[in-house]
C-alpha positions, 0 to 999 in steps of 0.5 A, spaced: 500 500 500 502 506 498 499 513 501 500 519 497 497 525 497 497 531 492 502 537 495 500 544 494 507 548 493 506 552 500 505 545 504 511 542 500 515 548 502 513 547 509 515 540 509 522 541 506 523 545 512 520 541 517 516 547 520 508 544 520 505 546 526 502 539 528 500 541 535 495 546 532 491 541 528 486 539 534 480 544 532 480 541 525 480 534 528 474 536 532 471 539 526 472 532 522 470 528 528 463 532 528 462 531 520 458 525 517 462 519 515 459 520 508 460 528 507 464 530 502 467 535 506 469 530 511 473 526 506 477 532 503 478 535 510 481 528 512 486 528 506 488 534 508 490 533 515 493 526 513 497 530 508 500 534 514 501 528 518 506 525 513 512 529 515 511 527 522 511 519 520 517 520 515 521 523 521 519 517 526 520 512 520 527 515 519 529 513 527 528 506 525 533 505 519 539 501 520 535 495 523 534 490 517 528 493 514 528 498 508 526 505 509 521 505 504 517 499 508 518 503 514 515 509 511 509 506 509 508 503 515 509 510 519 504 513 514 499 508 515 500 509 523 499 517 521 492 515 518 490 511 524 492 517 528 487 522 524 482 516 524 482 514 532 483 521 535 478 523 539 478 531 541 473 530 546 478 527 551 482 533 551 489 530 549 494 534 544 494 530 538 501 530 537 501 526 544 496 521 541 499 521 534 507 519 536 505 513 540 500 511 534 505 511 529 511 508 533 506 502 535 505 501 528 513 501 527 514 496 533 508 492 531 511 491 524 518 489 526 515 484 531 511 481 526 515 482 520 522 483 522 524 476 524 525 471 519 524 465 525 519 466 530 522 468 537 518 468 543 516 475 546 520 473 552 526 472 549 525 479 545 524 482 551 530 479 555 534 481 548 532 488 550 534 488 557 541 485 555 542 490 551 541 495 556 545 492 561 551 490 557 553 498 556 552 499 563 556 493 565 562 495 560 563 501 564 563 499 571 567 493 569 572 496 564 571 490 560 565 486 556 560 483 561 560 475 560 554 471 560 555 470 568 555 478 569 549 479 565 545 474 568 547 476 575 545 483 574 539 481 571 537 476 576 536 471 571 539 464 570 545 464 565 541 459 561 536 465 559 541 470 557 544 464 553 537 463 550 536 470 548 543 471 545 542 465 541 535 468 539 538 474 536 541 470 530 534 469 528 532 476 526 536 475 519 538 468 516 542 468 510 540 464 504 543 457 502 543 460 495 548 466 496 554 466 492 561 465 496 567 468 493 572 463 495 577 464 489 573 460 485 571 461 478 565 462 478 563 463 485 560 457 489 553 457 493 553 457 500 550 450 501 556 447 497 561 449 503 556 446 508 555 439 504 561 434 506 561 427 505 561 423 511 565 416 510 562 413 517 555 413 513 558 407 509 560 404 515 554 404 518 550 402 512 555 396 512 554 395 520 546 395 519 546 390 513 551 385 517 548 385 524 542 381 523 546 375 521 551 375 527 546 371 531 547 366 526 554 365 528 557 361 534 559 364 540 566 361 538 566 365 531 563 371 535 569 371 540 574 370 534 571 377 531 571 380 537 579 379 538 580 381 531 576 387 530 575 390 537 581 388 541 585 388 534 590 382 535 594 380 530 592 373 527 598 370 530 596 373 537 589 370 536 593 363 534 597 363 540 591 365 545 587 359 541 592 354 541 592 354 533 596 356 527 596 363 524 593 360 517 588 356 521 585 363 524 586 366 517 582 360 514 576 361 520 576 369 519 575 368 511 570 363 512 566 367 517 567 374 513 564 370 507 558 368 510 556 375 513 558 378 506 553 373 503 548 374 508 548 381 507 548 381 500 542 376 499 535 379 497 530 379 503 524 375 501 518 380 501 513 379 507 508 374 506 512 370 501 509 374 495 514 374 489 518 381 488 
């Protein structure tokens, strides 16, 4: 949504120099409040009042720049707040319009950051803790002459260290980086970020082999299992195993070869479908 109003030369000049007297809008707002919603005079007066409030909205929006949101979006949200301030102001309460408009506009800006600014949803208590940590960090840095630790912040705020760590971790959820982001790592052309995260795990194949062999270990005798344990868990040599069992190294080699061939054949065999239905 884009909020635009036509600018008369005089009003444009006042906005450029920032001299529009917002604190004198109450009489016109009182007239607006008393007009019938369908009165064309009310519509024209409402547009004029909103137009006069736009510089205030732009000024308040500029205070929130540098927080991860574009100024165009902030300006639109602030101008929507100015529209709401004009529509919701009740002159019968006697409150100055400026005292009502500023909280209304800043409230819309803060709501925008709360609802749209975070890439990943973070509980409100975590956001509030982040604000408390930010306020305490500068104060403690002056007192301690160093940056405060998590323990320093927790003691100062009267909260567990885990709460401080949770808030610090949650602050990373405000902005995330796309995996499609190109990284310049002296590659030609640059490679995407996900390429630097993906790695080949050698242990995956080992796990697959272990899962394939495990069901067939129950078919081995205790003596055969003990032989595998001595060779592959205890890592004894074939000669050491032979000396322990009272047989030759060649006998141990033949026994291991037979056991491994049996396990390999069992793991490679295709299991029969459940119920005996042919594949």
